[in-house]
C-alpha positions, 0 to 999 in steps of 0.5 A, spaced: 842 550 525 840 546 519 847 546 517 851 540 518 859 543 522 864 543 517 870 538 520 876 541 524 879 536 529 881 529 528 884 523 533 886 517 531 889 513 537 894 506 537 896 503 543 902 507 544 900 514 539 895 518 538 895 522 533 891 529 534 889 532 526 887 540 525 884 541 520 885 548 518 883 553 511 890 551 507 893 545 511 893 540 516 896 541 522 897 536 527 901 532 533 903 525 535 902 524 542 907 522 546 912 528 542 917 525 538 920 526 531 918 522 525 916 523 518 909 523 516 905 521 509 899 523 506 896 516 501 891 520 497 886 514 494 889 517 487 896 515 489 899 521 491 903 522 497 905 528 500 911 526 506 911 532 511 917 532 518 915 532 524 919 536 529 921 533 535 914 536 539 911 532 534 908 537 530 907 537 523 904 539 518 901 538 511 899 543 506 895 545 501 890 539 504 889 533 501 884 533 495 879 527 496 881 520 500 887 520 504 889 517 509 895 518 515 902 513 515 907 517 520 914 513 521 917 515 528 925 515 530 923 511 534 922 505 531 913 506 531 909 506 524 901 507 524 896 509 519 890 511 520 883 510 516 881 513 510 879 520 510 874 524 506 874 532 508 
């Protein structure tokens, strides 16, 4: 009980879109709510960017998990663009 629990799930809410994010052993697995296709980018503080597709059901996966601090930018097919705050796992 004295050990801190590892972070496993995060939720980011914007006006019309929510990003639900789960941390697994080897990837970030997420979903947009309401579901819509698009693209997600993981921007690391180091400047490296990893891009992944968001499918019709709003699901995406980013592998490997970004090292250090990063933030996500989601671009949807409807034209929405969402940027999260910085995340450090």
